[in-house]
N, C-alpha and C positions, 0 to 999 in steps of 0.2 A: 840592568835592563828591566824595564817594567814588564809585567805579565801581559798587558795589552799589546805591547810591541812584539811579543813572541806569538800571541794567539791570532792576531789579525791576519798575518800572511797565511797561516795554516787554514784559517776559516775561508779565506779567498780561494786557495787552491782546492780545498774540499768542495767549496761551492761550485767551482768550475767543473769538477769531476761529476758532482751530482747533476748539474745542468746537462752535461754531456750524456749521462745515463738516461735522464728523463727524455732528452732529445732522441736517443736511440729507441727507447721504448715507444714513444709516441709515433715516431717515424715508421716503426715496424707494424703498428696497428692501423695507421691510416696515412694516406699521402698528405704531405704538407705543401703549402704554397711556397713559392720562391721567397716571399717576404718573411714567412715564418722560419724557413731554413736559414736565411741570411741573418735574421735577428738572433736566433739561437746561437749560431756560429760566432757572431760578433760578441755576444754576451760571454760565451765560453772563452773566447780569445782575450777579452778584456779582463775577466776575473783571473785567468791563468797568468797573463802578463803582469798584472798588478801584484799578484801574490809573489811571482818570481822576482820582480823588481825589488820588492821589500825584503825578501830573503837575501837577494844579492847584496843589497846595501848593508844589511846587518852583518853579512859575512865579510864584506870589505872592511867595515869598521872594526870588527873583531881581529881581522888579520893585521890591520894597521896598528892596532894597540899591541899586538904581540911583537911586531917589528920594533916598535918604539920602546917597549918595556926595558930592554937592557940599557938604552940611553937614558931613560927616565931614572933608573936606579942610580946611575953614576951622577946624574944631575941632583938627585935627592941627597946623595952623600955630600956633594959640594954645598948644597943648601943647608944641610944639617951642620956642617962645619962652619958655615957663615953664621947661622943662628947661634951656635955655641960661642964663637968668638965675639959676636956682638953682645951676647948675654954677659960674657966675662967683662967686656968693656963697660957695659951699663952698671955692673956690680962695682967695678973699680971707681966709676964716677960717683956712685952712691957712697962708697967708703970714703972717697976724697971729700965729698960734701959733708959727711958727718964729722970728719976730723978737721974740717976747715975752721979757721979762726975768724970766721965771719968777715973776711976781707971782701970788699965789693968787687974788686978786680977778679979775684979767684972765683967768686960766685958767678960772675958774668961769663968767664971762660968755661966753667962747668955747665952753665945753662946752654951755651953754644954747643959744647961737646954732646950734651944730652940730646939736643935737638937733632944733631947729625946722626947720632946712633938711632934715635927713634925713626928718622927718615930712612935709614938703611934697613932697619927691620921691616918697615912698611914696604919697601921695595922687594925685599926677600919674600915677604908674605904675599905680595902680588904675584911674584914668580911662582909661588906655590899654588896659588889659585889658578894660574894659567895651566900648570901641569895637571891640576885637578880636572880640567876639561878633557884631558887626554887619557890619563890613567887614574881614575878616581879611587880605586881600591888601594893603590900604592900610596896615594896622598893621605888617605885616612890613616893608614898604618904609620906614615911618617909623622902625622899630627900627634898620634898617641906617643910616639917616641919623643917628640919635642916637649911633651908635657904641657901644652897650652901656651908656649912662648910664641906669641903673635903680636902684630902691631897693636891689637886691641888690649893685650895684656900690658904692653909697654906704656901705652897712653894713659893707663890708670894711675 
């Protein structure tokens, strides 16, 4: 979470408190018109509600992430298993290509298999990106474990 996202609601709530204190001080020294009273109360209400809304939204997002984390971890384990098996398959294809006797049919089959593996890794990488929206810290940790095996690595 960015610093601005944490600071803005605090500033709004503090601003509503400051306006309320100023309102009390000014009202105790001189009588205010109905328009001034309503204007200050609306300002206090607006600042307080906006700050509370932003705090509430951040709290809900954090709670949702905490609920999803156990499911995300199991999904990451499956995704890691998928990456590892696809990586082994890609290595097997490379090994078969290097030991190939330059048969056109075999090369065509290996090209098709390589295209399928590349597409599957791309799909797995897209799934990883989707999870990155929900639990970015865990996705970064998984990326480090994967050691950079992504669709971009396979396409090279």
